[in-house]
N, C-alpha and C positions, 0 to 999 in steps of 0.2 A: 250774581247768582251762579255764574259758571266757574267762579274761583273758589278754591278751598283754602280756608284759613287754618291756623294752628288748632283752633278749637274743633274744627271738623275732624281733623286727623286724630285728636284726643278722643273724641266720641267713637270714631271707627275702631281705634285700638282698644277702647274700653269694652265695646260690644264684642269684639273678637275674643277678648280675655274671658268675658262672661260666657260666650257660646262654647269655646273650645277648652278652656281651663289652662292654667299655667304649665301643665306637664305636656300638653298636646301641641301648644304653639311652636316650640322649637322644632318638633318633628315636622310640622307642616311647613315651616320656613326652610328646613333642610330639603325636604322633598321638592318644594317649589324651586329652590336654587339649583338642584340637580337637574330638574326638568328644563330649566332655562339654559343651563350649560350644555346639556345634551342637544338641545335645539340649535344652539349656536354652532356646536361642533358639526352637526349634521348639515348646516348651511355651508360650512367651509369645505366639506367633503364632496359637495355636488360640483360636477363639472360646469364650466360656463356654457351658456346656450350656443348652439352651433347656428351660425348664419346660413340661411338657405342660399346656396350657390348652385348654378346650373352645373350638372355633372355630365360628363361625356359618356355616351353609351359605348360600352365595350362590346365588340363583336368577338365571338370565339374564333381563335386561330384555327383554320381548317387546312 
């Protein structure tokens, strides 16, 4: 029950075609691909998490 066969994917593709139409599907796919690409690029740009290390207290020089 947890596995998808080829026929399951054919039914899903057919329903998507009926719901959105042949003109809208390429636009939806392009938008989804751009969103995924933007998400991956955003993950690459984030700095690695900083490990918490004890810091020395700096006293002002008087």
